[in-house]
Every structure is written in structure tokens, then in C-alpha cells.
Backbone as JSON Lines, residues from 0, in Angstrom:
{"i":0,"aa":"M","n":[113.02,118.95,106.45],"ca":[112.9,117.71,105.68],"c":[112.62,116.54,106.62]}
{"i":1,"aa":"V","n":[111.73,115.65,106.19],"ca":[111.35,114.52,107.02],"c":[112.55,113.59,107.24]}
{"i":2,"aa":"E","n":[112.63,113.01,108.44],"ca":[113.69,112.05,108.74],"c":[113.46,110.78,107.92]}
{"i":3,"aa":"T","n":[114.49,110.35,107.18],"ca":[114.39,109.16,106.35],"c":[115.31,108.08,106.9]}
{"i":4,"aa":"L","n":[114.75,106.89,107.1],"ca":[115.52,105.76,107.6],"c":[115.55,104.7,106.51]}
{"i":5,"aa":"H","n":[116.74,104.4,106.0],"ca":[116.9,103.41,104.94],"c":[117.04,102.03,105.59]}
{"i":6,"aa":"I","n":[115.99,101.23,105.44],"ca":[115.96,99.93,106.1],"c":[115.94,98.83,105.05]}
{"i":7,"aa":"H","n":[116.78,97.82,105.25],"ca":[116.91,96.75,104.27],"c":[115.61,95.95,104.2]}
{"i":8,"aa":"P","n":[115.07,95.72,103.0],"ca":[113.77,95.06,102.89],"c":[113.75,93.6,103.31]}
{"i":9,"aa":"D","n":[114.89,92.92,103.23],"ca":[114.94,91.5,103.59],"c":[115.55,91.25,104.96]}
{"i":10,"aa":"N","n":[116.51,92.1,105.33],"ca":[117.17,91.96,106.64],"c":[117.15,93.31,107.37]}
{"i":11,"aa":"P","n":[115.97,93.68,107.89],"ca":[115.82,95.0,108.52],"c":[116.75,95.16,109.72]}
{"i":12,"aa":"Q","n":[117.36,96.35,109.81],"ca":[118.27,96.63,110.91],"c":[117.47,96.91,112.19]}
{"i":13,"aa":"T","n":[117.7,96.09,113.21],"ca":[116.93,96.2,114.46],"c":[117.07,97.59,115.06]}
{"i":14,"aa":"R","n":[118.27,98.17,114.99],"ca":[118.5,99.5,115.57],"c":[117.58,100.54,114.94]}
{"i":15,"aa":"L","n":[117.4,100.47,113.62],"ca":[116.55,101.43,112.93],"c":[115.06,101.16,113.19]}
{"i":16,"aa":"L","n":[114.71,99.89,113.25],"ca":[113.32,99.55,113.57],"c":[112.94,100.05,114.96]}
{"i":17,"aa":"S","n":[113.87,99.91,115.89],"ca":[113.63,100.4,117.26],"c":[113.43,101.91,117.26]}
{"i":18,"aa":"K","n":[114.19,102.6,116.43],"ca":[114.05,104.06,116.34],"c":[112.68,104.45,115.79]}
{"i":19,"aa":"V","n":[112.22,103.73,114.77],"ca":[110.89,104.0,114.21],"c":[109.81,103.72,115.26]}
{"i":20,"aa":"A","n":[109.97,102.63,115.99],"ca":[108.99,102.29,117.03],"c":[108.93,103.38,118.09]}
{"i":21,"aa":"D","n":[110.07,103.94,118.46],"ca":[110.08,105.04,119.44],"c":[109.35,106.27,118.9]}
{"i":22,"aa":"I","n":[109.53,106.56,117.6],"ca":[108.84,107.7,116.99],"c":[107.33,107.49,117.08]}
{"i":23,"aa":"V","n":[106.89,106.26,116.79],"ca":[105.45,105.95,116.86],"c":[104.94,106.08,118.29]}
{"i":24,"aa":"R","n":[105.67,105.52,119.25],"ca":[105.24,105.6,120.65],"c":[105.13,107.03,121.15]}
{"i":25,"aa":"N","n":[105.97,107.91,120.6],"ca":[105.99,109.31,121.04],"c":[105.02,110.18,120.25]}
{"i":26,"aa":"G","n":[104.09,109.54,119.55],"ca":[103.05,110.3,118.86],"c":[103.36,110.63,117.42]}
{"i":27,"aa":"G","n":[104.42,110.05,116.86],"ca":[104.82,110.37,115.5],"c":[103.98,109.65,114.45]}
{"i":28,"aa":"L","n":[104.02,110.18,113.26],"ca":[103.34,109.62,112.1],"c":[104.4,109.17,111.11]}
{"i":29,"aa":"V","n":[104.33,107.91,110.67],"ca":[105.37,107.37,109.8],"c":[104.77,106.83,108.51]}
{"i":30,"aa":"A","n":[105.54,106.93,107.43],"ca":[105.23,106.25,106.18],"c":[106.13,105.03,106.1]}
{"i":31,"aa":"Y","n":[105.57,103.87,105.76],"ca":[106.36,102.64,105.79],"c":[105.87,101.69,104.7]}
{"i":32,"aa":"P","n":[106.75,100.79,104.25],"ca":[106.38,99.84,103.19],"c":[105.63,98.64,103.77]}
{"i":33,"aa":"T","n":[104.78,98.04,102.95],"ca":[104.11,96.79,103.31],"c":[104.31,95.8,102.17]}
{"i":34,"aa":"D","n":[103.56,94.7,102.18],"ca":[103.66,93.74,101.08],"c":[102.82,94.17,99.88]}
{"i":35,"aa":"S","n":[102.13,95.31,100.01],"ca":[101.46,95.9,98.85],"c":[102.01,97.32,98.7]}
{"i":36,"aa":"A","n":[101.19,98.32,98.94],"ca":[101.64,99.69,98.8],"c":[102.24,100.22,100.11]}
{"i":37,"aa":"Y","n":[102.84,101.41,100.04],"ca":[103.26,102.1,101.26],"c":[102.02,102.5,102.07]}
{"i":38,"aa":"A","n":[102.21,102.7,103.36],"ca":[101.1,103.04,104.25],"c":[101.53,104.14,105.21]}
{"i":39,"aa":"L","n":[100.55,104.78,105.83],"ca":[100.77,105.71,106.94],"c":[100.4,105.0,108.21]}
{"i":40,"aa":"G","n":[101.25,105.12,109.24],"ca":[100.97,104.43,110.49],"c":[101.24,105.3,111.7]}
{"i":41,"aa":"C","n":[100.51,105.02,112.78],"ca":[100.7,105.74,114.05],"c":[100.28,104.84,115.2]}
{"i":42,"aa":"H","n":[100.5,105.33,116.41],"ca":[100.14,104.6,117.62],"c":[98.62,104.47,117.72]}
{"i":43,"aa":"L","n":[98.19,103.3,118.15],"ca":[96.76,102.99,118.2],"c":[95.96,104.0,119.02]}
{"i":44,"aa":"G","n":[96.52,104.48,120.12],"ca":[95.75,105.34,121.0],"c":[95.98,106.83,120.81]}
{"i":45,"aa":"D","n":[96.66,107.23,119.74],"ca":[97.06,108.62,119.58],"c":[96.08,109.4,118.7]}
{"i":46,"aa":"K","n":[95.19,110.16,119.34],"ca":[94.15,110.89,118.61],"c":[94.74,111.93,117.67]}
{"i":47,"aa":"D","n":[95.77,112.66,118.12],"ca":[96.36,113.71,117.27],"c":[96.95,113.13,115.99]}
{"i":48,"aa":"A","n":[97.64,112.0,116.11],"ca":[98.23,111.38,114.93],"c":[97.15,110.88,113.97]}
{"i":49,"aa":"V","n":[96.08,110.32,114.52],"ca":[94.97,109.88,113.68],"c":[94.35,111.07,112.95]}
{"i":50,"aa":"D","n":[94.2,112.18,113.65],"ca":[93.66,113.39,113.01],"c":[94.58,113.88,111.89]}
{"i":51,"aa":"R","n":[95.87,113.76,112.07],"ca":[96.82,114.14,111.01],"c":[96.63,113.26,109.77]}
{"i":52,"aa":"I","n":[96.43,111.95,110.0],"ca":[96.17,111.06,108.87],"c":[94.9,111.46,108.15]}
{"i":53,"aa":"R","n":[93.86,111.79,108.91],"ca":[92.6,112.21,108.29],"c":[92.81,113.44,107.4]}
{"i":54,"aa":"R","n":[93.63,114.37,107.87],"ca":[93.86,115.59,107.07],"c":[94.68,115.29,105.82]}
{"i":55,"aa":"I","n":[95.71,114.45,105.95],"ca":[96.54,114.12,104.79],"c":[95.73,113.37,103.73]}
{"i":56,"aa":"R","n":[94.93,112.42,104.17],"ca":[94.15,111.6,103.24],"c":[92.79,112.22,102.9]}
{"i":57,"aa":"E","n":[92.41,113.27,103.66],"ca":[91.08,113.89,103.52],"c":[89.98,112.84,103.71]}
{"i":58,"aa":"L","n":[90.07,112.13,104.82],"ca":[89.13,111.05,105.12],"c":[87.93,111.57,105.89]}
{"i":59,"aa":"D","n":[86.77,111.02,105.59],"ca":[85.59,111.38,106.37],"c":[85.45,110.41,107.54]}
{"i":60,"aa":"K","n":[84.41,110.63,108.34],"ca":[84.24,109.85,109.57],"c":[83.82,108.4,109.29]}
{"i":61,"aa":"H","n":[83.47,108.09,108.04],"ca":[83.02,106.74,107.71],"c":[84.16,105.82,107.27]}
{"i":62,"aa":"H","n":[85.37,106.35,107.21],"ca":[86.48,105.52,106.75],"c":[86.86,104.47,107.79]}
{"i":63,"aa":"N","n":[87.03,103.23,107.33],"ca":[87.47,102.16,108.23],"c":[89.0,102.19,108.36]}
{"i":64,"aa":"F","n":[89.48,102.54,109.54],"ca":[90.91,102.44,109.79],"c":[91.29,100.97,109.96]}
{"i":65,"aa":"T","n":[92.58,100.7,109.82],"ca":[93.06,99.32,109.86],"c":[94.07,99.13,110.98]}
{"i":66,"aa":"L","n":[93.92,98.04,111.69],"ca":[94.93,97.64,112.68],"c":[95.86,96.65,112.0]}
{"i":67,"aa":"V","n":[97.14,97.02,111.91],"ca":[98.14,96.15,111.3],"c":[98.79,95.33,112.41]}
{"i":68,"aa":"C","n":[98.67,94.0,112.31],"ca":[99.13,93.1,113.36],"c":[100.2,92.14,112.84]}
{"i":69,"aa":"R","n":[100.99,91.61,113.76],"ca":[102.02,90.63,113.38],"c":[101.38,89.31,112.96]}
{"i":70,"aa":"D","n":[100.35,88.9,113.69],"ca":[99.68,87.62,113.41],"c":[98.27,87.72,114.0]}
{"i":71,"aa":"L","n":[97.6,86.59,114.1],"ca":[96.21,86.6,114.57],"c":[96.1,86.43,116.08]}
{"i":72,"aa":"S","n":[97.24,86.39,116.78],"ca":[97.17,86.15,118.23],"c":[96.47,87.29,118.98]}
{"i":73,"aa":"E","n":[96.5,88.5,118.41],"ca":[95.86,89.65,119.07],"c":[94.44,89.88,118.57]}
{"i":74,"aa":"L","n":[93.99,89.04,117.66],"ca":[92.71,89.27,117.0],"c":[91.55,89.41,117.99]}
{"i":75,"aa":"G","n":[91.52,88.51,118.98],"ca":[90.4,88.51,119.92],"c":[90.27,89.78,120.74]}
{"i":76,"aa":"N","n":[91.37,90.52,120.86],"ca":[91.31,91.77,121.61],"c":[90.55,92.86,120.86]}
{"i":77,"aa":"Y","n":[90.56,92.78,119.53],"ca":[90.07,93.91,118.73],"c":[88.9,93.58,117.81]}
{"i":78,"aa":"A","n":[88.66,92.29,117.55],"ca":[87.6,91.93,116.61],"c":[86.82,90.72,117.11]}
{"i":79,"aa":"K","n":[85.54,90.68,116.74],"ca":[84.67,89.55,117.07],"c":[84.56,88.66,115.84]}
{"i":80,"aa":"V","n":[85.03,87.44,115.95],"ca":[84.95,86.52,114.81],"c":[84.48,85.15,115.29]}
{"i":81,"aa":"D","n":[83.73,84.46,114.42],"ca":[83.36,83.09,114.73],"c":[84.41,82.14,114.15]}
{"i":82,"aa":"N","n":[84.21,80.85,114.35],"ca":[85.22,79.87,113.93],"c":[85.42,79.86,112.43]}
{"i":83,"aa":"Q","n":[84.33,80.02,111.68],"ca":[84.44,80.01,110.22],"c":[85.27,81.17,109.71]}
{"i":84,"aa":"V","n":[85.01,82.37,110.24],"ca":[85.78,83.55,109.83],"c":[87.24,83.41,110.25]}
{"i":85,"aa":"F","n":[87.48,82.88,111.45],"ca":[88.86,82.7,111.9],"c":[89.62,81.77,110.97]}
{"i":86,"aa":"R","n":[88.98,80.71,110.52],"ca":[89.65,79.78,109.59],"c":[90.0,80.48,108.28]}
{"i":87,"aa":"L","n":[89.12,81.34,107.79],"ca":[89.4,82.11,106.58],"c":[90.6,83.02,106.78]}
{"i":88,"aa":"L","n":[90.62,83.7,107.92],"ca":[91.72,84.61,108.22],"c":[93.04,83.86,108.32]}
{"i":89,"aa":"K","n":[93.01,82.74,109.01],"ca":[94.23,81.97,109.21],"c":[94.8,81.46,107.89]}
{"i":90,"aa":"A","n":[93.89,81.12,106.95],"ca":[94.33,80.59,105.67],"c":[94.91,81.66,104.75]}
{"i":91,"aa":"H","n":[94.62,82.93,105.02],"ca":[95.02,83.99,104.08],"c":[95.86,85.09,104.73]}
{"i":92,"aa":"T","n":[96.44,84.77,105.89],"ca":[97.38,85.7,106.51],"c":[98.66,84.95,106.84]}
{"i":93,"aa":"P","n":[99.82,85.63,106.71],"ca":[99.96,87.01,106.25],"c":[99.75,87.11,104.74]}
{"i":94,"aa":"G","n":[99.36,88.3,104.28],"ca":[99.14,88.5,102.87],"c":[98.52,89.85,102.57]}
{"i":95,"aa":"P","n":[98.34,90.18,101.28],"ca":[97.9,91.52,100.89],"c":[96.39,91.71,100.95]}
{"i":96,"aa":"Y","n":[95.83,91.43,102.12],"ca":[94.4,91.61,102.35],"c":[94.16,92.54,103.53]}
{"i":97,"aa":"T","n":[93.05,93.27,103.46],"ca":[92.51,93.97,104.62],"c":[91.12,93.4,104.86]}
{"i":98,"aa":"F","n":[90.86,92.97,106.09],"ca":[89.58,92.37,106.43],"c":[88.79,93.33,107.31]}
{"i":99,"aa":"I","n":[87.53,93.54,106.95],"ca":[86.64,94.37,107.77],"c":[85.89,93.45,108.72]}
{"i":100,"aa":"L","n":[86.06,93.71,110.02],"ca":[85.49,92.84,111.05],"c":[84.72,93.66,112.07]}
{"i":101,"aa":"N","n":[83.84,93.0,112.81],"ca":[83.13,93.68,113.9],"c":[84.09,93.94,115.05]}
{"i":102,"aa":"A","n":[84.15,95.18,115.49],"ca":[85.13,95.59,116.5],"c":[84.66,95.28,117.91]}
{"i":103,"aa":"T","n":[85.61,95.02,118.79],"ca":[85.32,94.88,120.22],"c":[85.43,96.26,120.89]}
{"i":104,"aa":"S","n":[85.11,96.29,122.17],"ca":[85.16,97.55,122.92],"c":[86.59,98.02,123.15]}
{"i":105,"aa":"E","n":[87.6,97.16,122.85],"ca":[89.0,97.56,123.0],"c":[89.43,98.57,121.93]}
{"i":106,"aa":"V","n":[88.7,98.63,120.83],"ca":[89.06,99.54,119.74],"c":[88.49,100.93,120.04]}
{"i":107,"aa":"P","n":[89.34,101.97,120.04],"ca":[88.83,103.32,120.27],"c":[87.71,103.66,119.28]}
{"i":108,"aa":"R","n":[86.65,104.27,119.78],"ca":[85.48,104.55,118.94],"c":[85.83,105.39,117.71]}
{"i":109,"aa":"R","n":[86.81,106.29,117.87],"ca":[87.15,107.17,116.74],"c":[87.76,106.41,115.57]}
{"i":110,"aa":"L","n":[88.21,105.15,115.82],"ca":[88.8,104.36,114.75],"c":[87.77,103.47,114.05]}
{"i":111,"aa":"M","n":[86.6,103.32,114.67],"ca":[85.57,102.47,114.1],"c":[84.75,103.23,113.06]}
{"i":112,"aa":"H","n":[84.1,102.43,112.19],"ca":[83.04,103.0,111.36],"c":[81.93,103.42,112.32]}
{"i":113,"aa":"P","n":[81.45,104.68,112.26],"ca":[80.55,105.2,113.29],"c":[79.2,104.49,113.37]}
{"i":114,"aa":"K","n":[78.73,103.94,112.27],"ca":[77.42,103.27,112.29],"c":[77.55,101.77,112.45]}
{"i":115,"aa":"R","n":[78.51,101.19,111.76],"ca":[78.59,99.73,111.72],"c":[79.49,99.14,112.8]}
{"i":116,"aa":"K","n":[80.28,100.0,113.48],"ca":[81.18,99.55,114.55],"c":[82.12,98.45,114.05]}
{"i":117,"aa":"T","n":[82.75,98.73,112.91],"ca":[83.68,97.77,112.33],"c":[85.09,98.37,112.3]}
{"i":118,"aa":"I","n":[86.06,97.48,112.1],"ca":[87.46,97.9,112.03],"c":[88.16,97.02,110.99]}
{"i":119,"aa":"G","n":[89.18,97.58,110.34],"ca":[89.97,96.79,109.41],"c":[91.08,96.03,110.15]}
{"i":120,"aa":"L","n":[91.42,94.87,109.66],"ca":[92.52,94.08,110.24],"c":[93.43,93.63,109.1]}
{"i":121,"aa":"R","n":[94.74,93.73,109.35],"ca":[95.72,93.45,108.3],"c":[96.93,92.75,108.92]}
{"i":122,"aa":"V","n":[97.4,91.68,108.28],"ca":[98.63,91.0,108.69],"c":[99.54,90.93,107.47]}
{"i":123,"aa":"P","n":[100.46,91.89,107.31],"ca":[101.27,91.95,106.1],"c":[102.4,90.92,106.08]}
{"i":124,"aa":"D","n":[102.72,90.46,104.87],"ca":[103.86,89.57,104.66],"c":[105.04,90.43,104.2]}
{"i":125,"aa":"N","n":[105.62,91.17,105.15],"ca":[106.7,92.1,104.84],"c":[107.66,92.16,106.03]}
{"i":126,"aa":"A","n":[108.94,91.95,105.77],"ca":[109.93,91.84,106.85],"c":[110.05,93.14,107.65]}
{"i":127,"aa":"I","n":[110.0,94.29,106.97],"ca":[110.12,95.58,107.67],"c":[108.92,95.79,108.58]}
{"i":128,"aa":"T","n":[107.73,95.58,108.04],"ca":[106.53,95.77,108.86],"c":[106.52,94.81,110.03]}
{"i":129,"aa":"Q","n":[106.85,93.55,109.77],"ca":[106.85,92.56,110.85],"c":[107.87,92.93,111.93]}
{"i":130,"aa":"G","n":[109.03,93.42,111.49],"ca":[110.05,93.82,112.46],"c":[109.63,95.02,113.28]}
{"i":131,"aa":"L","n":[108.97,95.98,112.64],"ca":[108.48,97.16,113.36],"c":[107.41,96.77,114.37]}
{"i":132,"aa":"L","n":[106.51,95.89,113.98],"ca":[105.46,95.44,114.91],"c":[106.06,94.68,116.09]}
{"i":133,"aa":"A","n":[107.12,93.92,115.83],"ca":[107.79,93.2,116.92],"c":[108.4,94.19,117.91]}
{"i":134,"aa":"E","n":[109.0,95.26,117.4],"ca":[109.58,96.28,118.28],"c":[108.49,97.02,119.06]}
{"i":135,"aa":"L","n":[107.37,97.29,118.41],"ca":[106.27,98.0,119.07],"c":[105.59,97.14,120.14]}
{"i":136,"aa":"G","n":[105.42,95.87,119.82],"ca":[104.73,94.98,120.75],"c":[103.23,95.16,120.77]}
{"i":137,"aa":"E","n":[102.7,95.8,119.75],"ca":[101.25,96.02,119.65],"c":[100.93,96.4,118.2]}
{"i":138,"aa":"P","n":[99.64,96.38,117.83],"ca":[99.28,96.72,116.45],"c":[99.58,98.18,116.12]}
{"i":139,"aa":"L","n":[99.67,98.44,114.83],"ca":[99.89,99.78,114.3],"c":[98.59,100.24,113.65]}
{"i":140,"aa":"M","n":[98.16,101.46,113.94],"ca":[97.0,102.02,113.28],"c":[97.42,102.52,111.91]}
{"i":141,"aa":"S","n":[96.7,102.14,110.85],"ca":[97.26,102.37,109.53],"c":[96.21,102.62,108.46]}
{"i":142,"aa":"V","n":[96.63,103.3,107.38],"ca":[95.85,103.45,106.16],"c":[96.81,103.4,104.97]}
{"i":143,"aa":"T","n":[96.29,103.03,103.8],"ca":[97.08,103.04,102.58],"c":[97.51,104.48,102.25]}
{"i":144,"aa":"L","n":[98.73,104.63,101.76],"ca":[99.24,105.97,101.44],"c":[98.87,106.34,100.0]}
{"i":145,"aa":"I","n":[97.61,106.71,99.83],"ca":[97.14,107.23,98.54],"c":[96.58,108.61,98.8]}
{"i":146,"aa":"L","n":[97.12,109.6,98.13],"ca":[96.77,110.99,98.41],"c":[95.53,111.42,97.64]}
{"i":147,"aa":"P","n":[94.81,112.4,98.15],"ca":[93.58,112.87,97.51],"c":[93.83,113.23,96.04]}
{"i":148,"aa":"G","n":[92.97,112.72,95.17],"ca":[93.09,113.0,93.74],"c":[93.96,112.03,92.98]}
{"i":149,"aa":"D","n":[94.73,111.2,93.7],"ca":[95.6,110.22,93.04],"c":[94.84,108.93,92.76]}
{"i":150,"aa":"E","n":[95.18,108.3,91.65],"ca":[94.56,107.03,91.32],"c":[95.27,105.87,92.0]}
{"i":151,"aa":"Y","n":[96.57,106.01,92.21],"ca":[97.36,104.91,92.77],"c":[98.06,105.35,94.05]}
{"i":152,"aa":"P","n":[98.39,104.4,94.93],"ca":[99.17,104.72,96.12],"c":[100.57,105.19,95.74]}
{"i":153,"aa":"L","n":[101.21,105.93,96.63],"ca":[102.6,106.32,96.42],"c":[103.49,105.09,96.62]}
{"i":154,"aa":"S","n":[104.44,104.9,95.71],"ca":[105.3,103.71,95.78],"c":[106.78,104.05,95.78]}
{"i":155,"aa":"D","n":[107.12,105.29,95.44],"ca":[108.52,105.73,95.36],"c":[108.85,106.55,96.61]}
{"i":156,"aa":"P","n":[109.81,106.1,97.43],"ca":[110.16,106.85,98.64],"c":[110.51,108.31,98.37]}
{"i":157,"aa":"D","n":[111.16,108.61,97.23],"ca":[111.49,109.99,96.9],"c":[110.23,110.82,96.69]}
{"i":158,"aa":"D","n":[109.21,110.23,96.05],"ca":[107.94,110.93,95.86],"c":[107.25,111.18,97.2]}
{"i":159,"aa":"I","n":[107.3,110.19,98.07],"ca":[106.68,110.34,99.39],"c":[107.33,111.5,100.14]}
{"i":160,"aa":"R","n":[108.66,111.54,100.1],"ca":[109.39,112.6,100.8],"c":[109.05,113.96,100.18]}
{"i":161,"aa":"D","n":[108.98,114.04,98.87],"ca":[108.72,115.32,98.21],"c":[107.29,115.81,98.45]}
{"i":162,"aa":"R","n":[106.35,114.88,98.45],"ca":[104.95,115.3,98.52],"c":[104.43,115.46,99.94]}
{"i":163,"aa":"L","n":[105.0,114.74,100.88],"ca":[104.52,114.84,102.27],"c":[105.4,115.73,103.13]}
{"i":164,"aa":"G","n":[106.69,115.8,102.8],"ca":[107.58,116.7,103.52],"c":[107.48,116.53,105.03]}
{"i":165,"aa":"T","n":[107.25,117.62,105.73],"ca":[107.2,117.59,107.2],"c":[105.81,117.25,107.73]}
{"i":166,"aa":"R","n":[104.9,116.83,106.87],"ca":[103.58,116.41,107.34],"c":[103.65,115.05,108.03]}
{"i":167,"aa":"I","n":[104.76,114.33,107.83],"ca":[105.0,113.09,108.56],"c":[106.3,113.25,109.35]}
{"i":168,"aa":"D","n":[106.51,112.38,110.33],"ca":[107.68,112.51,111.2],"c":[108.84,111.61,110.78]}
{"i":169,"aa":"A","n":[108.53,110.56,110.02],"ca":[109.6,109.67,109.56],"c":[109.13,108.92,108.32]}
{"i":170,"aa":"L","n":[110.09,108.67,107.43],"ca":[109.85,107.85,106.25],"c":[110.75,106.63,106.33]}
{"i":171,"aa":"V","n":[110.13,105.47,106.33],"ca":[110.89,104.22,106.29],"c":[111.09,103.87,104.82]}
{"i":172,"aa":"D","n":[112.3,104.05,104.35],"ca":[112.62,103.79,102.94],"c":[113.07,102.34,102.81]}
{"i":173,"aa":"G","n":[112.14,101.51,102.31],"ca":[112.47,100.11,102.08],"c":[112.5,99.76,100.61]}
{"i":174,"aa":"G","n":[112.73,100.79,99.78],"ca":[112.72,100.58,98.34],"c":[111.35,100.83,97.75]}
{"i":175,"aa":"Y","n":[111.23,100.56,96.47],"ca":[109.95,100.79,95.79],"c":[108.87,99.85,96.3]}
{"i":176,"aa":"G","n":[107.67,100.39,96.47],"ca":[106.52,99.58,96.84],"c":[105.67,99.26,95.63]}
{"i":177,"aa":"S","n":[104.58,98.57,95.85],"ca":[103.66,98.23,94.78],"c":[102.72,99.4,94.5]}
{"i":178,"aa":"L","n":[102.19,99.45,93.29],"ca":[101.16,100.43,92.96],"c":[99.77,99.91,93.3]}
{"i":179,"aa":"E","n":[99.7,98.66,93.73],"ca":[98.4,98.07,94.09],"c":[98.22,98.07,95.6]}
{"i":180,"aa":"P","n":[97.05,98.47,96.07],"ca":[96.75,98.36,97.5],"c":[96.31,96.94,97.83]}
{"i":181,"aa":"T","n":[95.92,96.73,99.07],"ca":[95.39,95.43,99.47],"c":[94.0,95.21,98.87]}
{"i":182,"aa":"T","n":[93.61,93.97,98.81],"ca":[92.21,93.62,98.54],"c":[91.46,93.71,99.85]}
{"i":183,"aa":"V","n":[90.31,94.39,99.84],"ca":[89.52,94.58,101.06],"c":[88.29,93.66,101.01]}
{"i":184,"aa":"I","n":[88.21,92.79,102.01],"ca":[87.1,91.84,102.13],"c":[86.34,92.14,103.41]}
{"i":185,"aa":"D","n":[85.03,92.36,103.29],"ca":[84.18,92.61,104.46],"c":[83.67,91.28,104.99]}
{"i":186,"aa":"L","n":[84.11,90.92,106.2],"ca":[83.69,89.67,106.83],"c":[82.81,89.93,108.04]}
{"i":187,"aa":"S","n":[82.22,91.12,108.1],"ca":[81.42,91.49,109.27],"c":[79.96,91.04,109.18]}
{"i":188,"aa":"G","n":[79.54,90.6,107.99],"ca":[78.16,90.19,107.8],"c":[78.02,88.7,107.59]}
{"i":189,"aa":"A","n":[76.87,88.29,107.08],"ca":[76.58,86.86,106.9],"c":[77.42,86.26,105.79]}
{"i":190,"aa":"E","n":[77.73,87.05,104.75],"ca":[78.51,86.57,103.62],"c":[79.68,87.52,103.35]}
{"i":191,"aa":"P","n":[80.83,87.01,102.91],"ca":[81.95,87.9,102.56],"c":[81.57,88.82,101.4]}
{"i":192,"aa":"R","n":[82.04,90.07,101.47],"ca":[81.78,91.04,100.4],"c":[83.09,91.67,99.98]}
{"i":193,"aa":"L","n":[83.3,91.77,98.68],"ca":[84.49,92.42,98.14],"c":[84.25,93.92,98.09]}
{"i":194,"aa":"L","n":[85.06,94.68,98.85],"ca":[84.93,96.14,98.88],"c":[85.95,96.83,97.99]}
{"i":195,"aa":"R","n":[87.11,96.2,97.8],"ca":[88.14,96.78,96.93],"c":[88.99,95.64,96.37]}
{"i":196,"aa":"R","n":[89.16,95.65,95.08],"ca":[90.02,94.65,94.44],"c":[91.46,95.17,94.41]}
{"i":197,"aa":"G","n":[92.39,94.38,94.9],"ca":[93.8,94.79,94.93],"c":[94.7,93.6,94.67]}
{"i":198,"aa":"M","n":[95.78,93.5,95.41],"ca":[96.77,92.46,95.16],"c":[96.28,91.07,95.52]}
{"i":199,"aa":"G","n":[95.48,90.97,96.57],"ca":[95.01,89.65,97.02],"c":[93.89,89.1,96.15]}
{"i":200,"aa":"D","n":[93.9,87.8,95.93],"ca":[92.88,87.15,95.13],"c":[91.59,87.0,95.95]}
{"i":201,"aa":"P","n":[90.46,87.6,95.48],"ca":[89.22,87.5,96.25],"c":[88.48,86.19,96.05]}
{"i":202,"aa":"E","n":[88.9,85.39,95.08],"ca":[88.15,84.18,94.72],"c":[87.96,83.2,95.88]}
{"i":203,"aa":"P","n":[88.99,82.97,96.73],"ca":[88.78,82.02,97.82],"c":[87.67,82.42,98.8]}
{"i":204,"aa":"F","n":[87.27,83.67,98.79],"ca":[86.23,84.13,99.69],"c":[84.84,84.08,99.06]}
{"i":205,"aa":"G","n":[84.79,83.61,97.82],"ca":[83.51,83.48,97.15],"c":[82.89,84.79,96.75]}
{"i":206,"aa":"C","n":[83.74,85.82,96.57],"ca":[83.19,87.13,96.2],"c":[83.99,87.76,95.06]}
{"i":207,"aa":"A","n":[84.47,86.89,94.16],"ca":[85.24,87.38,93.01],"c":[84.32,88.02,91.99]}
């Protein structure tokens, strides 16, 4: 049975967050809550863990993985943005959005879209996620936890435990999550494009 850590959604226990961070650093794959749906996360540089995510989600090579960050201070390391795009990001983070941006050479090629060289960026408004990122000291590689054939992401920790079992190394139980994923906005081109409608309002980006 997968290791389950019950972490308080408003006042996360530092001891447990540190334990989750150690699991990630050691190559583990974790399911964790965000400000939208639950997600799968692993260490940015861990190829085996990324491959495990691909198998669980049945993702092809064109899927844009997402870097989950505490704030925009690390943005320049992983994405190329101009001043206009940065202002948009600053105005709408943290929040339930995933932004598709042009990746820098710091992003491992296997995490980029193979043709467009883009990467997702996410800054969640969630105390557990923010605490985990603080313990890690770096972004988390992540995807929404929606299983093949399902219409909605998994939101019940008991369902996650039952359906994923030992395919993940730890489950961060922060209570029920949302059934809605993030809104995905592509900011890699000349104009913003709405790729997926979710919890975030796309109207401020002019692509509602």
C-alpha cells in the first residue's frame, strides 16, 4: 500500500512536508493537492520518475509537462518571456492557471514539447504545495492527476490510493480536491491562446 501522509491543508506540518521532499529528491513519485485538482509530481531531473508518469497517464511525446514553482523568481531560468508576458503572469499568479511558455536550455529536452520547445509553468495558490516547494528549494515537475479514460481529475484521496496503489511512492492527503483542472493559456506565440478551460478565468487574457 502506498505511503499516505495526512497534511493539514491550511497549516501544513513542516516535518511531513520535509519527508515528502526527501521522497521526491530520492526519485519518488508523489500525488499531491493543488489549488485545483490533485497532481502527480517528481524531481525535475529524474527521467525514471517522468517515465512512470507517462505510463500512468498514457502520455505521448507531445504532452507539455509543467514546472510547478513557488513564485516567478525562478521563471527566467526555465522560460523566455518578454515584459508584456511577465506582467500577465505576475497579475495572475498564484492561481489555477498553467501557462505554456518558450523553454530555455535549462529545461531537460524530454520535458519540452518536441517540436515547439515549450514548457508549462504553474504557481499554485495552495499552502501544501507552497510548503513542499519551499522544502524542495526548486520547482516540481508535474501533471494533472487525470487517469486514461476519465473525464475528471481524481479528487478523493481514497480513490487515488485505491486506483494508483503502489504505482506512486507517496500520497499527500490534504482532503478533497477540485474536479476542475487548471485553465491552460498558451503564451508562447504572438497572441494568448486558450488550450483548456478550467478553474481560472481566461477572459483577462483576451481568449475567452
